[in-house]
C-alpha positions as CSV (number, residue, x, y, z in Angstrom):
1,M,-0.1,0.1,0.0
2,D,1.5,3.1,-1.0
3,I,1.4,6.2,1.2
4,Q,-0.8,8.2,-1.0
5,W,-3.4,5.4,-1.1
6,R,-3.3,5.2,2.8
7,R,-3.9,8.9,3.1
8,R,-6.9,8.8,0.7
9,L,-8.2,6.0,2.7
10,A,-7.6,7.6,6.1
11,R,-9.2,10.9,4.9
12,T,-12.4,9.1,3.7
13,L,-12.6,7.3,6.9
14,S,-12.5,10.6,9.0
15,L,-15.0,12.0,6.5
16,V,-17.6,9.3,7.1
17,E,-17.0,8.8,10.8
18,N,-17.2,12.4,11.7
19,K,-20.0,13.0,9.1
20,E,-18.3,15.9,7.7
21,P,-19.7,17.8,4.6
22,E,-20.4,15.7,1.7
23,W,-19.9,12.5,3.5
24,R,-23.1,11.0,2.4
25,D,-21.9,11.4,-1.5
26,A,-18.7,9.7,-0.4
27,L,-20.3,6.8,1.4
28,A,-22.8,6.2,-1.3
29,K,-19.8,5.9,-3.8
30,C,-18.1,3.4,-1.5
31,Y,-21.3,1.2,-1.1
32,A,-21.5,1.1,-4.8
33,E,-17.7,0.0,-5.2
34,K,-17.4,-2.6,-2.4
35,C,-15.5,-5.7,-3.3
36,N,-15.9,-9.2,-2.0
37,T,-14.7,-8.7,1.7
38,Q,-14.8,-10.9,4.4
39,I,-15.5,-9.6,7.9
40,V,-14.0,-11.5,10.9
41,G,-15.2,-10.3,14.3
42,I,-13.3,-10.8,17.5
43,S,-15.3,-10.3,20.8
44,G,-14.8,-11.3,24.5
45,P,-14.2,-9.7,28.1
46,A,-11.5,-7.3,28.6
47,G,-8.0,-8.9,29.2
48,V,-8.7,-12.1,27.1
49,G,-6.1,-10.9,24.5
50,K,-8.3,-9.8,21.8
51,S,-5.7,-7.2,20.3
52,T,-2.9,-9.6,20.6
53,L,-4.8,-12.3,18.7
54,V,-6.0,-9.8,16.1
55,D,-2.3,-8.9,15.6
56,A,-1.3,-12.7,15.2
57,L,-4.3,-13.2,12.8
58,A,-3.3,-10.2,10.5
59,A,0.2,-11.3,10.4
60,N,-0.8,-14.7,9.2
61,W,-3.0,-13.5,6.5
62,A,-0.6,-10.9,5.4
63,E,2.0,-13.5,4.9
64,R,-0.5,-15.2,2.7
65,G,-0.6,-11.9,0.5
66,D,-4.1,-10.7,1.7
67,R,-4.8,-7.1,1.9
68,L,-6.1,-6.5,5.4
69,G,-7.9,-3.7,7.4
70,I,-8.1,-3.7,11.1
71,I,-10.9,-1.9,12.9
72,A,-10.2,-1.6,16.9
73,I,-13.1,-0.2,18.7
74,D,-12.3,1.3,22.2
75,P,-14.9,2.3,24.9
76,A,-15.4,6.0,25.4
77,S,-16.0,7.9,28.4
78,P,-19.6,8.8,29.3
79,F,-18.7,12.3,30.6
80,S,-16.0,13.7,28.1
81,G,-16.6,11.3,25.1
82,G,-12.9,10.7,25.0
83,A,-11.2,7.2,24.3
84,V,-7.6,6.0,24.7
85,L,-7.4,4.2,21.2
86,G,-4.7,2.1,22.7
87,D,-5.2,-1.3,21.0
88,R,-2.4,-0.8,18.4
89,I,0.1,-1.0,21.1
90,R,-0.5,-4.6,21.0
91,M,-0.4,-4.7,17.4
92,Q,3.4,-4.3,16.7
93,R,3.7,-7.3,14.2
94,S,1.0,-5.9,11.9
95,E,3.0,-2.5,11.6
96,A,5.8,-4.6,9.8
97,Y,3.4,-5.5,6.9
98,D,2.7,-3.2,4.2
99,G,-0.6,-4.9,3.3
100,I,-2.4,-4.0,6.6
101,F,-4.2,-0.8,7.4
102,L,-5.2,-0.1,11.1
103,R,-7.8,2.0,12.2
104,S,-8.6,2.8,15.9
105,M,-12.2,4.0,16.7
106,S,-14.1,5.2,19.8
107,A,-17.5,3.7,20.5
108,R,-18.8,7.1,21.1
109,G,-21.4,6.1,23.5
110,Y,-22.9,3.5,21.2
111,S,-23.9,0.3,23.0
112,G,-23.5,-3.2,21.7
113,G,-19.6,-3.2,21.5
114,L,-19.2,-1.5,18.5
115,S,-19.4,2.3,17.1
116,E,-22.4,3.7,15.0
117,A,-20.1,4.0,12.0
118,T,-18.8,0.4,12.0
119,M,-20.6,-0.8,9.0
120,D,-19.9,2.3,6.9
121,V,-16.2,2.0,7.7
122,C,-16.2,-1.6,6.7
123,A,-17.7,-0.5,3.4
124,V,-15.1,2.3,3.1
125,L,-12.2,-0.2,3.3
126,S,-14.1,-2.7,1.1
127,S,-14.3,0.0,-1.7
128,F,-10.6,0.7,-1.3
129,G,-9.7,-3.1,-2.1
130,I,-9.5,-4.4,1.4
131,T,-10.1,-8.3,1.1
132,R,-10.4,-9.0,4.8
133,I,-11.3,-6.9,7.8
134,L,-10.6,-7.9,11.3
135,L,-13.1,-6.0,13.4
136,E,-12.3,-6.1,17.3
137,S,-15.1,-4.9,19.5
138,V,-15.3,-3.2,22.9
139,G,-16.1,-6.6,24.5
140,A,-17.0,-5.3,27.7
141,G,-19.7,-7.5,28.7
142,Q,-21.7,-10.6,28.1
143,N,-24.4,-8.5,26.1
144,D,-22.1,-6.8,23.6
145,V,-23.2,-8.9,20.7
146,D,-23.8,-6.5,17.8
147,I,-20.7,-7.7,16.2
148,A,-22.5,-11.1,15.4
149,F,-24.9,-9.1,13.1
150,V,-21.8,-7.2,11.0
151,A,-19.2,-9.9,10.9
152,D,-19.2,-12.8,8.4
153,C,-17.4,-15.0,11.1
154,T,-17.5,-14.2,14.8
155,L,-14.9,-15.4,17.2
156,V,-15.8,-15.2,21.0
157,L,-12.6,-15.3,23.2
158,S,-12.2,-16.6,26.8
159,V,-9.4,-17.5,29.0
160,P,-8.8,-19.5,32.1
161,G,-9.5,-17.7,35.5
162,L,-12.6,-15.6,34.3
163,G,-15.2,-17.5,36.1
164,D,-17.1,-20.8,36.4
165,S,-19.1,-22.7,33.9
166,V,-22.2,-20.8,35.0
167,Q,-20.7,-17.6,33.7
168,A,-19.9,-19.2,30.4
169,A,-23.2,-20.7,30.0
170,K,-25.1,-17.2,30.0
171,A,-26.9,-16.2,27.0
172,G,-25.5,-13.6,24.8
173,L,-21.9,-14.3,23.9
174,M,-22.6,-18.0,24.0
175,E,-25.2,-17.9,21.1
176,V,-23.3,-15.5,18.6
177,G,-20.0,-17.2,18.3
178,D,-19.1,-19.0,15.2
179,I,-15.9,-20.2,16.7
180,Y,-15.0,-20.1,20.5
181,V,-11.3,-19.5,21.3
182,V,-9.7,-20.3,24.6
183,N,-6.7,-17.7,24.5
184,K,-3.6,-18.0,26.6
185,G,-3.8,-21.7,26.2
186,D,-0.4,-22.2,28.0
187,L,-2.1,-21.3,31.3
188,P,-3.1,-23.9,33.8
189,N,-6.8,-25.0,33.4
190,A,-7.0,-23.9,29.8
191,I,-7.8,-27.3,28.6
192,A,-10.6,-27.6,31.5
193,V,-12.3,-24.2,30.1
194,A,-12.2,-25.4,26.6
195,G,-13.8,-28.8,27.7
196,E,-16.5,-26.9,29.7
197,I,-17.4,-24.6,26.6
198,S,-17.4,-27.6,24.2
199,N,-19.7,-29.6,26.6
200,M,-22.3,-26.8,26.8
201,L,-22.3,-26.2,23.0
202,S,-22.9,-30.0,22.6
203,L,-26.0,-29.8,24.7
204,V,-27.4,-27.5,21.8
205,F,-25.7,-28.5,18.7
206,T,-25.5,-31.9,17.5
207,G,-23.0,-33.5,15.0
208,N,-19.3,-32.7,14.9
209,P,-17.7,-29.2,15.4
210,G,-17.6,-27.4,12.1
211,A,-19.6,-27.9,9.0
212,N,-22.1,-30.6,8.8
213,Y,-24.0,-31.4,5.6
214,C,-26.0,-34.8,6.5
215,P,-29.8,-34.1,5.9
216,Q,-30.5,-37.4,7.8
217,G,-28.7,-36.0,11.0
218,P,-25.1,-36.4,12.0
219,N,-25.4,-40.1,13.3
220,G,-28.1,-41.4,10.6
221,P,-31.8,-41.7,10.8
222,S,-31.7,-43.6,14.2
223,E,-30.6,-40.5,16.0
224,T,-33.2,-38.8,18.2
225,R,-34.0,-35.6,16.4
226,R,-32.7,-32.5,18.4
227,V,-34.9,-29.5,17.7
228,L,-32.9,-26.1,17.7
229,P,-34.6,-22.9,18.6
230,Q,-35.7,-21.0,15.7
231,H,-33.2,-18.0,16.1
232,L,-30.2,-20.6,16.2
233,I,-31.5,-22.3,12.8
234,D,-31.6,-18.8,11.3
235,H,-28.2,-18.2,12.3
236,F,-26.2,-21.6,12.1
237,G,-28.7,-23.7,9.8
238,D,-30.9,-26.6,10.3
239,P,-29.1,-29.8,11.5
240,Y,-31.8,-31.9,9.4
241,G,-31.9,-29.2,6.3
242,M,-30.7,-30.2,3.0
243,N,-28.2,-27.2,3.1
244,G,-26.4,-28.3,6.4
245,Y,-25.6,-26.2,9.4
246,W,-22.5,-25.1,11.4
247,H,-21.6,-26.6,14.9
248,P,-19.6,-23.9,16.5
249,P,-15.9,-25.5,17.4
250,V,-13.8,-24.7,20.3
251,L,-10.0,-24.1,19.7
252,M,-7.2,-23.4,21.8
253,T,-4.4,-20.6,21.0
254,T,-1.6,-18.7,22.5
255,A,-1.7,-15.4,20.7
256,T,1.8,-14.4,21.5
257,D,2.9,-17.5,19.5
258,T,2.0,-16.7,16.0
259,S,2.5,-20.3,14.9
260,S,-0.4,-21.5,17.3
261,T,-3.0,-19.4,15.2
262,G,-2.6,-21.5,12.0
263,D,-5.4,-23.9,13.0
264,L,-7.6,-21.0,13.8
265,V,-7.0,-19.4,10.5
266,E,-7.8,-22.7,8.8
267,M,-11.2,-23.2,10.9
268,I,-12.1,-19.4,9.8
269,E,-11.6,-20.3,6.1
270,Q,-13.7,-23.4,6.9
271,H,-16.6,-21.4,8.1
272,I,-16.4,-19.0,5.4
273,A,-16.6,-21.8,2.9
274,W,-19.4,-23.3,4.7
275,L,-21.3,-19.9,4.3
276,R,-20.6,-19.7,0.6
277,N,-21.3,-23.4,-0.1
278,S,-24.4,-23.7,2.1
279,G,-26.1,-20.4,0.7
280,H,-26.4,-19.2,4.5
281,G,-24.1,-16.3,3.7
282,R,-26.9,-14.8,1.7
283,F,-29.3,-15.0,4.5
284,R,-26.9,-13.4,7.0
285,Q,-26.2,-10.7,4.6
286,E,-30.0,-9.9,4.3
287,E,-30.3,-10.1,8.0
288,K,-27.3,-7.6,8.4
289,V,-28.8,-5.0,6.0
290,E,-32.2,-5.4,7.7
291,R,-30.8,-4.6,11.0
292,Q,-28.8,-1.5,9.7
293,L,-31.7,0.0,8.0
294,R,-33.9,-0.3,11.1
295,K,-31.3,1.6,13.3
296,I,-31.0,4.2,10.7
297,L,-34.6,4.7,10.3
298,Q,-35.1,4.8,14.2
299,K,-32.6,7.5,14.4
300,Q,-33.7,9.5,11.7
301,L,-37.4,9.3,12.6
302,F,-36.6,10.4,16.2
303,A,-34.6,13.3,15.0
304,E,-37.4,14.3,12.6
305,M,-40.0,14.1,15.4
306,E,-37.8,16.4,17.6
307,R,-37.4,18.6,14.7
308,L,-41.1,18.9,14.3
309,M,-41.9,19.6,17.8
310,P,-43.0,23.1,18.5
311,A,-41.1,25.3,20.9
312,T,-44.2,24.8,23.6
313,V,-43.4,21.2,23.6
314,R,-39.5,20.9,23.7
315,G,-38.8,24.2,25.2
316,T,-37.4,24.8,28.8
317,N,-40.7,25.3,30.2
318,G,-42.7,23.2,27.5
319,L,-44.8,20.2,27.9
320,F,-41.7,17.9,27.6
321,E,-40.3,19.4,30.7
322,D,-43.6,19.4,32.6
323,L,-44.0,15.6,31.7
324,C,-40.4,14.8,32.9
325,Q,-41.5,16.5,36.3
326,A,-44.5,14.7,36.4
327,V,-42.7,11.3,36.1
328,I,-40.3,12.4,38.8
329,N,-43.2,13.3,41.2
330,Q,-44.7,9.8,40.4
331,Q,-47.8,11.6,38.9
332,L,-47.1,9.7,35.5
333,D,-45.6,6.8,34.3
334,P,-43.0,7.2,31.5
335,Y,-45.0,5.4,28.8
336,T,-48.2,7.6,29.5
337,A,-45.9,10.7,29.2
338,A,-44.6,9.5,25.9
339,D,-48.2,8.9,24.9
340,R,-49.1,12.5,25.4
341,I,-46.2,13.9,23.5
342,L,-47.0,11.5,20.3
343,K,-50.8,12.3,20.6
344,K,-49.9,16.0,19.7
345,R,-50.9,15.9,16.0
346,K,-49.2,19.2,15.1
347,Y,-45.8,17.6,14.9
348,R,-46.6,14.0,14.0
349,I,-44.6,13.1,10.9
350,Q,-47.0,13.1,8.0
351,E,-47.0,10.7,5.2
352,A,-45.5,12.0,2.0
């Protein structure tokens, strides 16, 4: 990547992320010029080694000739809005490869472990010829799962010492991972942690870890049919369907040892191949776009409603302030207060 190319990409990313003048035109062009880019998401609690693992994966793919983009998202202060953006400190190996572009981003108060501009930033990188994106989420808790609806393949990281099997069994992260990774595999108890996660997954998923294509069931017609919840069938496929399904595997890595990530890279490639061969990649793409459009519409509709509110409603001494005080004084519940605002026909958004 030449320096001029990097500068153009960096300027376009800043334009889109900061919503500077003409950002919509630039972004529309990027969406029209996207290439076939694979997005690999990495999530997990703080301290599991996400940045170090991203660095190792990027180095592995760069040696194979891939052009990569790394998006590292950091939490922002709820008071000042500032962020440390320090993930690149743990990505020293990536800086040695010319084919890797690293972008640190602040979550800017956006919930779900990502930034509001994440999908747009991915589109910009793709339009500049990036063939693979490594997306590192904030990963602060068990409910930061938006990454599963942006990435093509989601890695959920864990390490020994974070808690017992009950913690690992909680919903959220345990339903969105395509591959589960026990990092820092050289630590005591790492094998036990991997075994616990595998056992919990086997209670839900049948067949062998990885891609399964047998429409009769993994162990033949005699097997007792195990019914998956519909939301898991939507995401991982039907164990008894003609297109096969994906049983999330559990791997162990030591991110500081580049050679130990080879098996993980191969498993990611297998998952991408399964998405393509089963046709499930198209379904996930439709799901991804639907969620993105809904979020954009929610934000735009709310902004339009606020714009149309007369000053008598939104002003310092307006109806909005009166209703807030009524809720504080326990004279109204917040839902009734919201209903009263929406019933004001003067600023309802009219059909075109």
